[in-house]
C-alpha positions as CSV (number, residue, x, y, z in Angstrom):
1,M,31.1,7.7,-13.5
2,T,27.7,8.1,-14.9
3,V,24.3,8.6,-12.9
4,Q,21.5,6.7,-14.4
5,L,17.7,8.1,-13.0
6,P,14.5,7.5,-14.5
7,G,13.6,9.6,-17.6
8,F,13.5,13.4,-17.0
9,L,9.5,14.3,-17.3
10,D,8.9,18.5,-18.9
11,A,5.1,18.1,-17.5
12,H,3.8,21.0,-20.2
13,V,4.9,21.1,-23.3
14,H,3.2,21.3,-27.0
15,L,4.3,19.2,-29.2
16,A,2.4,20.3,-32.4
17,L,4.6,23.7,-32.0
18,I,8.5,22.5,-31.5
19,D,10.5,20.0,-33.3
20,P,11.0,17.1,-30.6
21,A,14.5,16.2,-32.4
22,G,16.8,17.9,-29.4
23,L,14.4,16.6,-26.7
24,A,16.7,13.6,-25.7
25,A,20.1,15.2,-26.5
26,G,18.9,17.8,-23.4
27,G,17.5,15.4,-21.1
28,I,14.2,15.0,-21.5
29,S,13.0,11.3,-21.8
30,R,9.3,11.9,-21.3
31,V,6.8,14.7,-22.1
32,L,3.1,15.5,-21.3
33,D,1.7,17.4,-24.2
34,L,-1.0,20.0,-22.7
35,G,-3.1,20.4,-25.6
36,G,-3.3,20.8,-29.5
37,W,-1.7,17.7,-30.4
38,T,-2.8,13.9,-30.9
39,P,-0.7,11.4,-32.6
40,G,-0.9,11.5,-36.1
41,S,-2.5,15.1,-36.0
42,A,1.2,16.9,-36.7
43,G,4.7,15.1,-38.1
44,D,5.6,12.7,-35.7
45,A,8.9,12.5,-36.6
46,G,10.9,12.0,-32.9
47,R,8.3,10.2,-31.3
48,A,9.0,6.8,-32.7
49,A,9.1,4.3,-29.0
50,D,12.7,3.7,-29.8
51,A,14.4,7.5,-31.0
52,G,12.0,10.2,-29.4
53,P,10.2,10.8,-26.0
54,E,7.1,9.4,-24.5
55,A,4.2,11.0,-24.5
56,R,1.0,11.2,-23.1
57,F,-1.1,13.8,-24.0
58,A,-4.7,15.7,-23.6
59,G,-5.7,16.6,-26.9
60,Q,-7.9,19.5,-27.3
61,F,-8.5,22.2,-25.4
62,L,-12.0,22.4,-23.8
63,G,-12.9,25.6,-23.0
64,A,-15.9,27.7,-23.2
65,P,-17.2,28.6,-27.1
66,G,-15.6,31.5,-28.6
67,G,-12.8,30.9,-25.4
68,Y,-8.8,30.6,-24.5
69,P,-7.2,29.5,-27.1
70,S,-9.7,29.4,-30.1
71,R,-9.0,32.8,-31.3
72,Q,-5.2,32.8,-30.8
73,A,-3.0,32.7,-34.1
74,W,-0.9,30.1,-32.3
75,A,-3.6,27.3,-31.8
76,P,-3.5,24.7,-34.3
77,T,-6.4,24.3,-35.7
78,G,-9.0,21.9,-34.4
79,S,-7.5,21.8,-31.0
80,S,-10.0,23.6,-29.4
81,C,-13.4,22.0,-28.2
82,P,-15.9,24.2,-27.4
83,V,-18.1,22.9,-24.3
84,V,-21.2,24.7,-24.2
85,G,-23.0,23.1,-21.2
86,P,-22.7,20.9,-18.8
87,A,-25.3,18.5,-21.1
88,D,-21.7,18.6,-23.7
89,A,-19.3,17.6,-21.1
90,A,-19.3,14.0,-21.4
91,A,-19.3,13.7,-25.1
92,A,-16.5,16.1,-25.1
93,V,-14.4,14.1,-22.3
94,A,-15.4,11.3,-24.4
95,R,-14.0,12.6,-27.9
96,Q,-10.3,13.0,-25.9
97,A,-10.4,9.9,-24.3
98,A,-11.3,7.7,-27.8
99,A,-8.2,9.6,-29.3
100,G,-6.2,8.2,-26.2
101,A,-5.6,11.4,-24.2
102,S,-4.2,10.4,-20.7
103,V,-5.2,13.8,-19.5
104,I,-8.3,16.4,-19.5
105,K,-7.3,20.1,-20.4
106,V,-9.3,22.6,-19.4
107,T,-8.9,26.5,-20.0
108,L,-10.3,29.0,-17.6
109,N,-8.4,32.5,-19.4
110,S,-11.0,35.3,-18.5
111,A,-7.8,37.6,-19.7
112,A,-8.5,36.5,-23.3
113,G,-12.5,35.7,-23.7
114,P,-15.3,33.8,-21.5
115,V,-14.9,30.6,-19.5
116,L,-17.0,27.8,-18.8
117,T,-19.5,27.9,-16.0
118,A,-19.2,26.6,-12.7
119,D,-21.6,24.1,-13.5
120,T,-19.9,23.3,-17.1
121,L,-16.6,22.7,-15.9
122,A,-17.8,21.0,-12.9
123,A,-19.5,18.6,-15.3
124,I,-16.3,18.0,-17.4
125,V,-14.3,17.5,-14.0
126,A,-17.3,14.4,-13.2
127,A,-17.0,12.9,-16.6
128,A,-12.8,13.0,-16.6
129,H,-12.8,11.5,-13.3
130,E,-15.8,8.6,-14.1
131,R,-12.8,7.8,-16.7
132,M,-10.0,7.9,-14.2
133,L,-8.8,10.8,-16.0
134,P,-7.1,13.6,-14.2
135,V,-8.2,17.0,-15.2
136,A,-5.4,19.7,-16.1
137,A,-6.3,23.5,-16.3
138,H,-5.0,26.5,-17.6
139,T,-5.9,29.6,-14.9
140,E,-5.7,33.1,-16.2
141,G,-7.3,36.0,-14.6
142,A,-8.9,37.0,-11.3
143,G,-10.4,34.2,-9.5
144,Q,-9.6,31.4,-12.0
145,A,-7.4,29.1,-10.0
146,S,-9.8,29.4,-6.9
147,A,-12.5,27.9,-9.7
148,A,-10.3,25.4,-10.8
149,F,-9.8,24.3,-7.0
150,D,-13.6,24.6,-6.3
151,A,-14.8,22.4,-9.6
152,G,-12.3,19.6,-8.0
153,V,-9.3,20.1,-10.9
154,D,-6.5,18.0,-10.4
155,L,-3.5,20.0,-11.9
156,L,-2.7,23.7,-12.6
157,A,-0.8,23.7,-16.0
158,H,0.7,26.5,-14.7
159,T,1.9,28.2,-11.4
160,P,-0.8,30.9,-10.8
161,F,0.4,34.3,-11.9
162,S,-2.5,36.8,-12.4
163,E,-2.8,37.0,-8.6
164,A,-1.1,36.2,-4.8
165,L,-3.6,33.2,-3.9
166,P,-4.7,34.0,-0.5
167,E,-3.3,31.8,2.1
168,K,-5.9,29.7,3.2
169,L,-7.2,28.9,-0.4
170,L,-3.2,28.2,-1.4
171,T,-2.9,25.8,2.1
172,A,-6.1,24.1,0.3
173,M,-4.5,23.6,-2.8
174,A,-1.6,22.3,-1.4
175,G,-3.7,19.5,0.3
176,R,-5.2,18.1,-3.1
177,M,-3.3,19.8,-6.7
178,T,-0.6,19.4,-8.1
179,W,1.2,22.5,-9.9
180,I,3.0,22.4,-12.9
181,S,5.8,25.5,-12.7
182,T,6.2,26.7,-15.9
183,L,8.0,29.7,-14.0
184,D,10.4,30.8,-17.2
185,I,7.9,31.7,-19.4
186,H,7.2,35.3,-17.5
187,G,10.1,37.1,-19.0
188,W,12.3,33.8,-20.2
189,G,15.1,35.4,-18.2
190,D,13.5,38.6,-18.0
191,P,11.6,38.4,-15.0
192,T,8.6,40.4,-15.5
193,S,5.7,40.8,-12.6
194,A,4.1,37.6,-13.6
195,F,7.1,35.7,-12.8
196,E,6.8,37.5,-9.5
197,V,4.0,36.6,-8.6
198,A,4.1,33.0,-9.7
199,S,7.1,32.4,-7.7
200,D,5.5,33.6,-4.8
201,N,2.9,32.0,-4.7
202,L,5.0,28.7,-5.9
203,A,7.3,28.9,-3.1
204,R,4.0,29.4,-0.4
205,F,2.4,26.2,-2.4
206,H,5.4,24.3,-1.8
207,A,6.5,25.5,2.0
208,A,2.5,24.2,2.3
209,G,3.5,20.9,1.4
210,G,2.2,21.2,-2.2
211,R,3.2,19.0,-5.3
212,V,5.3,20.5,-8.0
213,L,6.5,18.9,-11.4
214,Y,8.5,20.3,-13.7
215,G,7.0,21.5,-16.9
216,T,7.9,24.2,-19.1
217,D,5.2,25.1,-22.0
218,L,7.8,24.3,-24.3
219,G,6.7,25.8,-27.7
220,N,5.4,29.4,-25.9
221,G,8.6,31.7,-26.8
222,P,12.1,31.5,-26.9
223,L,12.6,28.2,-24.0
224,P,15.4,25.7,-24.7
225,V,14.2,21.9,-26.5
226,G,15.5,20.3,-23.7
227,L,16.8,20.9,-19.4
228,N,15.7,24.8,-19.2
229,R,18.3,26.1,-16.5
230,R,16.2,29.4,-15.7
231,E,13.2,27.0,-14.8
232,I,15.6,24.8,-12.6
233,E,17.1,28.3,-10.8
234,A,13.5,29.9,-10.5
235,L,12.7,26.5,-8.5
236,L,15.5,26.4,-6.3
237,A,14.3,29.7,-5.6
238,C,11.3,29.1,-4.7
239,G,12.5,26.9,-2.2
240,L,12.6,23.3,-3.6
241,T,16.0,21.4,-2.6
242,P,18.4,19.7,-5.0
243,D,16.9,16.1,-3.9
244,E,13.1,17.7,-4.5
245,V,13.9,19.1,-8.1
246,L,14.9,15.8,-8.9
247,A,11.9,14.5,-8.0
248,A,10.2,16.4,-10.0
249,L,11.6,15.7,-13.0
250,T,11.2,12.3,-12.6
251,A,7.9,11.7,-11.0
252,D,5.4,9.4,-13.1
253,F,2.8,10.6,-15.8
254,P,-0.1,12.0,-13.6
255,S,-3.2,9.7,-13.5
256,R,-6.1,8.8,-11.6
257,T,-4.3,5.5,-11.1
258,P,-2.7,4.7,-8.2
259,A,0.7,3.6,-8.5
260,H,0.7,0.5,-7.2
261,R,-1.7,-0.7,-9.8
262,A,0.7,1.4,-13.0
263,A,1.6,-0.4,-15.3
264,G,5.1,-0.9,-15.8
265,P,5.5,1.6,-18.8
266,D,4.5,4.6,-16.7
267,A,6.9,3.4,-13.8
268,T,9.9,2.9,-16.0
269,G,9.3,4.3,-19.5
270,H,11.7,3.1,-22.8
271,R,14.1,5.7,-21.7
272,V,16.8,6.8,-19.3
273,T,18.3,9.9,-17.9
274,V,22.1,9.6,-17.7
275,I,24.5,12.7,-16.3
276,P,28.3,11.8,-16.5
277,G,29.9,12.6,-13.5
278,G,29.4,12.5,-9.7
279,R,26.7,14.9,-8.5
280,P,28.5,17.4,-6.1
281,T,27.7,16.8,-2.7
282,D,27.9,20.0,-1.0
283,P,24.1,20.6,-1.2
284,H,24.2,23.7,-0.7
285,E,26.2,24.4,-3.8
286,L,23.3,25.0,-6.1
287,A,25.3,26.4,-9.1
288,G,27.2,23.1,-9.1
289,F,24.1,20.9,-8.8
290,I,22.2,23.1,-12.1
291,D,25.8,22.6,-14.4
292,W,25.8,18.7,-13.3
293,L,22.2,18.2,-13.9
294,L,22.4,20.1,-17.1
295,G,24.9,17.6,-18.8
296,A,21.9,15.0,-18.4
297,R,21.0,13.0,-21.4
298,S,17.8,10.5,-22.3
299,V,19.1,7.0,-23.8
300,A,17.1,4.3,-24.4
301,A,16.9,2.2,-21.2
302,G,19.4,-0.6,-20.6
303,S,21.4,0.9,-23.0
304,V,24.5,1.7,-20.5
305,P,26.9,-0.8,-19.1
306,A,25.8,-1.5,-15.5
307,R,29.6,-1.7,-14.4
308,S,29.9,2.1,-15.4
309,V,26.2,3.3,-14.2
310,S,25.6,4.6,-10.1
311,T,22.0,4.4,-9.8
312,R,20.4,6.8,-7.4
313,S,17.2,5.9,-5.5
314,L,14.6,9.2,-5.0
315,A,12.0,9.4,-3.2
316,R,9.3,10.4,-5.8
317,P,6.6,12.2,-4.9
318,D,2.9,10.3,-4.7
319,L,1.6,12.4,-7.9
320,E,-0.5,10.0,-9.5
321,D,-2.6,9.2,-7.1
322,H,-5.5,12.0,-7.0
323,H,-8.4,9.4,-5.0
324,S,-8.5,11.4,-2.1
């Protein structure tokens, strides 16, 4: 038996920093590029609709002049867009929208330089929301996750890892925001203190009903090109059930367009995920579930004979509706 599922999504990658050729063999059908790449700006091999993952992207990082990641060696030339003040926000957002971005990425990293002022950040969020584009934020440094929440940011590109969030703030975030996991970047299998902080925040966020997307920050260090066992183990350790991990992997691309208005490609895509063998029936056998899940492969939709497929219906979280 082969189980067929909606195409698995890695909701935080950097296509400009990796060779995406192995993503399909590693079970990933869809990717959200969160900064540094737009179609045609780097080699696009492996991204054709019939060969590589379906990609959505944020385009340039929007941040304060001289702020992260404009001075980082890894950041591709031209990948940052400085926003001086509120008056510049609409033009910066329009530039990304004109390039085809489906999400706007802002950076709030006080550990690496100046950050956007509160009024500039609010202006960026307002301009993006006028265009029905969600806003994702990289937050690093004390108070930056709170600043993103206060400005109306929709997604956190990373689980907050600089500080343990107060319960009141975390509960409020769970009612409105989506977090992208990216836990394994903190040590790549050798957990750091930031891993412990992030895991605690995510466990409490999830327990409060917060929405979680699977994401790895692929391109940041020695991460596997495809499903990441350590990321999945970390999500399960934070209290997500196997069904919730599957829901995080099969969620729609983040959007401010409600699901019932979304076009077909967002819901189905040109690739699906298939996993050989039946899923382990014991919900407590997590190691077996992970082993089964890591057998996933991405294939063209319709390429698997229907008689050999068991399609599993999942309760997919309403991650795309950020109207509230």
